[in-house]
N, C-alpha and C positions, 0 to 999 in steps of 0.2 A: 389575607387578611385574616389579623389575631382574632381567638376567642372574646379577650377583652377590647378589641376597638369594635366586632361586630356588634358586642353588647351596647357599649358607648352609643354608637349611631344610630343604632336601629331606633332609638327615641325619636330619630323625625321621621321616621313613616308613620306612627301615633296622629291619629285622628285630633285629639285633642290641642295639639298644637297648631294646626294647622286651623281648627276653629278658632285658636285666639286671634289668627291672621283677619279670621271673616269678621269676628267680633271688631278687632281693630279699625277695617275697613267702618264698620258702624259708627265708630266712636271719630275716625278722622272726619268724617265728610262733613259735617255741621259746622264746625272750627271757624272756616273760615268763609261759611257763608256769611256771619255779620263781622267780619274782617274784610279782607278784602275785596269781595265781590260787593257787599254792601259798600264799601268806602270808592268803589270806583261807580256805583248806581250815584249816591248821593254825589259826589264830584260832577257827573252829568247835568243834574239837575240843580246844580249851581247852590248848591251848600255849602256856608263857612266852612274854612278849614279849622278853626277854632270849635264847631259846633260837630265836626267829623272827629276830631279830636277827645271831646269830652265824651259822646255819644259810645268812642270804642272801650275807652275807659270805664264806662258805666256800665255797658253790655257784657264785657270780661269778668263782674265782679262774683258772679257764681262760680265761676270754675275756681275761685281763691276762698271764696267761701261755703263750697259742696260739705265739707264736714259738720254742717250745722246742722242739715236734714240727714247724714248719712245713717245716725242712730237708728231713722224710722225703717230703712232700708234694712240693718239688721235687725229688727224687734219684729217686725210681722210680713205675715206670708200672703198677700193680699188672692192671690189665684189659684187652683190647682194644680198650675203648673210647678211651683215649689218656689222657695221665698227667692232667689236670684232670676229666676225664667219668669215669672211672675210678676215681678216688677220689672225688668227687662224689658216684657212685653209691652206693660201700661207705658215707659217713657219714650219707648220707639213708637210706638201710636200716638203719642201726644208729640213726640217731635215731627214728626212728618206731618201732622194738622197743621205746628207752629211755623213750620216753614212751608206749605202750603199758604196759610195766612198771611206769609211776608208777599206770597205773590199776588195777593188782593191789594198790596199798600201802592200808595202815590205819595212819595216824598216830597215833592213840589207842592201839594196840594194839603196831606195831613201826615205831616212830620214826625206828631206824636202815634200815631197808629203803628207808622215803621219802627218806635221806638220800642211800645211794650210788644208788638210781634217777636221783632229782635228779640229781645230780652226773655221771652219765653222760648225762642229757641236755645239760649244761652242757658237758660236754665235747667232744662230737659236736658239737654246734651249733657251739664255737667253730671247731673244726676244720673244718663246711661252711663257716663264715666266711671262712676262711682261702683255701679254695680257690674262693670264689664272686670274691672280692677280685683272685685272682690270674687267674679268666676272664675278668672284667672288664676287667684292664687290658688282657690280653693280645688280645682280641677287637677292641678298639674302639681306632680311631688317637688321634694322643696329643690333636688339636685335639677328641675325642669324648668324651673322659674330663670333662670336668665337665658335661653335659648326661647320660650314664651314669652319672654319681654321682646325677645328679637322677632318673633315673628306675629305679635300682636304691633309693635313700631313697624314692621314693612306695610301691612296693612293699613295702618294708623295714617301713613304718609301716602299711601294709594289713594285713599279716602280725600286727604287734602287737595292732592293732584286734582283730582277729577272735579271736586268743589270749587277748586279756583281757577287753574290753566279750562278745565273745561267749562266753566260756567263763565268764563271772562268771555271764552271763544263762541259761546252760543249766545251770550247776550247781544253781539252784533250781529246776530242771526233771527232771534226769535225775541230778543229783547228782556230785561234785565226781571220781569212778570212772570216770562214764561220759564225763564231760568229756575226760579224759584219752585216752579211748579212740577218743573221737572225732577229736580231736587228729592221733592217731597214723594216722589214715586220713586225714586231709588231706596229715599229711605224705608218705604213700604216696601221694598223687596229686600231689605235686610231681615224681614220678619219671620218668615220661613226658615232662617239659619236657627231663631231664637225657640222654634216651635219645636225644632227637631232636634236640640241640642241635648243632650244629656246633663238632668240637674246635679250638682255635686254632691255627695255625700253629706247627709247632715250631720253637724257636730256640736249642735245645742244652740240654743239662740237667747238672746235676755228673757228673763224670767216677764219682766217689765216696761213699762216706757220709761220709767225713770233709769232703770240698771243699764238700759240701753245708749243712755248719755252720758251716767256716770262710770260705769261695770270698765270700757275699756278702758280709760286715766288710771283706773285703781288696780286692773291686773295688770296693765304696762309699766307703772312704780312700784308694784308689789310682787314683781315676777321675780326680781333682784333685791335693789334696794333700791331708793331717789336718787344716790349719789351715781349709782353706774348706771341708773336710766336715764339721767340727763346728760351723761359722757356720752350716750350713743344716740340721745338728740344731737348733741353739738357735731358729734361725728358725722351724723347725714348731713346737717350743714356747710361742713369743714371741708369733705370728701372731695367736692369739684371747685371750693371757691376760688384758688388761686386760676385755676382755670376758667370759670364763669368771669372774673372782673378782668382777664385781661382778653379774651372774647368780646366784652361788651365795648373795647374800643380800638378795636380790629381795623373798620373804617376808617376814622381818624386815623390811624397811624398808617394805613398803607396810602392814605392820600397824602400824607406829610412826606412820604419817600418818593412822591413824584409818579406815582402809579394811575392809569387813567381810568375813568369810570367803565370803561369798556375792559380793561384789563382786571377789573379786582371783580366786575360781573362774570366773565367768563370763568375767571380762576374759581372764586369765592361761589360760585351759585353751581358750578359744573363740575369741576373737580372734588369742591368741598363736599358737596350733596352724595356725591358720588362716594366720597370717603366716609362718611358719616355713616351710610347705608354697610357698607363695607366693616367699619368699625362695629357696628350693631351686630351684626352676624356674627364678627370674631370675638367679641363680650363675649354674647351667652355660648358660645363653643369652648369660650376658655372656663365658664362657671361648671362645665357640666364636664371637661377632661382635669378640671386642675381641681375643683372643691371651689366653693367661694371665697374660703377665707386667702388662699392661696391667689386667685384670681384677681381679687380685688386690690392684693397688695402689689404685682405686680401691673397692674392697669395702674393705680395711685402712682408708679411711680413713672410709669411711661408718659402719663398727663405733665408731672413737673418737668419732665423731659422736652415733650411738645413745647410747653409755655416758656422755656430756656431759649427754644429755638426761636423764638420772636427777638432774640440779644441779636441772633445772627444774623437775622434778616434787616434789623436795624443798623449794624454795620456793614453788610452787604452795598445797603442802601437801593438803587433801583435796578434789581435786575429781576426777570420774569422767574425764570430760572430758580433762584430762592424762594420766589414767592410761592409759584406752584409746590415745591416743596412743603414748606412751612405750612401752608393749608392743608395738603394735602394728610402731613402729620397728625395737624393739631385736629383737623374735624374727623381722623380715626381716631384717636384715643377719645372723644368729646362720644362718639360711637358708642366704644367699648365700655367707658364710664356710665353712659345712660345705662346699659344692658344689665350692668352688676351693680348698680344701685339701685333698681327698680327688683333685681334680685333678692338684694339683701333686706330690703322694706318690706318682701312679699313673706321673704323669710322669718320675720320676726314678728308680724302679726297674729294676735291668735283666732283662730276659725270661729268662735263664736264672736269676733268682736271685726270682722276681716273689714267691712265696706266704713267702719269707723275710723279704725287704726288707719288704713291703707291710705285715705283720704287725708288723713293728719299730717303724716308722714312725708305724703306725695305735697302737701301743701307746704311744710317746709322746707321740703328738698327744693322746692321754686325758690326761698329764700333770696338765697344771695343772687339770682338774678335781676331779682323784682326791688329790694330793697339794698343790700349789703354791695352791691355794685353799682349805686346812684352816684356815690363821690370818685367813679373812677379816674373821669374827666380833671378832677381837681389835682388827683395825686398824682397824675400825668403829667400837669402844666408842673405839677411843682417839682418832681424829680428829673422829666426828661424820658425818653423813651427806653433805653436800651435800661437805666436805672429802673422806671416804673416796672419791666419786664423780668427783671433781676425780684424784685419787692414781688411781684404774682407767683415767680417761682418758689419763693421762699414763703407766702403766705399757703401753699398747697402742702406744707411738710406736716402742720400740724394734724390734717386728716391722717395722713400715713404714720404718724408717732400714735395716732388716738384707733390705728387698726389693732395692736397685740392687746389693748385695753379691753376693746370691746369684744374680743373673740371670742367668749362663752356666751355670747349673743347668737352666735351662727346656729347653732346646735347643729341639728342633721343636717342642714345646708355644707355642711365643713366636714361630711362624712361623704365617700363615695362608696355604693357596692361594685365589686367585680366578683367574675363569678370563681367560685370554690371547685375546688377537685368532686364530681361528680353532679357538677353541672348545678349546684345549690350557691347562693349568694352568700358572699362572705364581705363582713363590715369592715373597713380599712377609714382610719385618718387622715383625709387628704388635707390637711391643713400644717 
């Protein structure tokens, strides 16, 4: 192995990346306890589908609105553990207590109690996400953010898997109330990680509560100028927009081609899930090897190509080989794009306002999935499937065209360090 390669890949041995995975597990564990597991519990208690749908939407609000209280996390240092670990300990203890509280509820008798306990779970879970994102950004170098996002995502999905699949299996053995008590214990088991983790280096924090709310916006929009800042925000929305719109209508598209639910489930959930996880790792590795700018350019092109492959599947019709190939390629690029976009958002946050700016940017990044993809069904009906996916491919182009425009915002993330003669590091432009 060359000295260059050894220098690049020894980062995988560093504890802070594995710490990102452990914190990701803590972040992913509560998510599906108020979605998949709770929905199954409510269904078995004969709760109406309308009520279940409303509760899922209401309980999910804290994940969308977490930027509203993120400034408090940036401003105050509540415990001697430090600003990040202190808040993380409080959030995890409150989260464990809220999950346990769910275990003492009875949906058939007191649905309001379930709603209040579930809302507490999502509130403290969203708060934990804010703190973990800030911790990851502040504890990793800019060039490590992509790999950090990969490790975090793997841990997050493992936590989700334990809560959903594990929770549903356990429910048949010990009942849903027992499941929540067990998961509260698992959440408590994450606390030692917080206690043993090193506090990120302090880089200053807002001097007042007013500055903690206003400062993140002022700093972001005055870093360059307002127009360029708006272009960066537009880029975050546009980078995965075409892919998100296409993916939003993928299941109806597969069914229209004559694929059965079993075929779709086997390929989309098994092959697709594996491809996403592989893509997350590949995306993180690309940001390390190529630099963030070049990686996002290459990944953006691949995302557009994967969306265009839906057109080929539409022309091929009911062909399982094409279905497998298209889903695998599309999910691979989804994972790559996710890792790269998380790395970009982390790299452009100011460490004085990390929690608030990252929460705002991550909320903005979910906008295409939550809002802009909503009319995709009408667009598909109007255009027809092949033309719809051509349109989705074209929608991906503005994000690629904006990439060179926002290039100056990449800063240190667009720079790689390589070993110079004599063992010292030299800085080179990786973009």
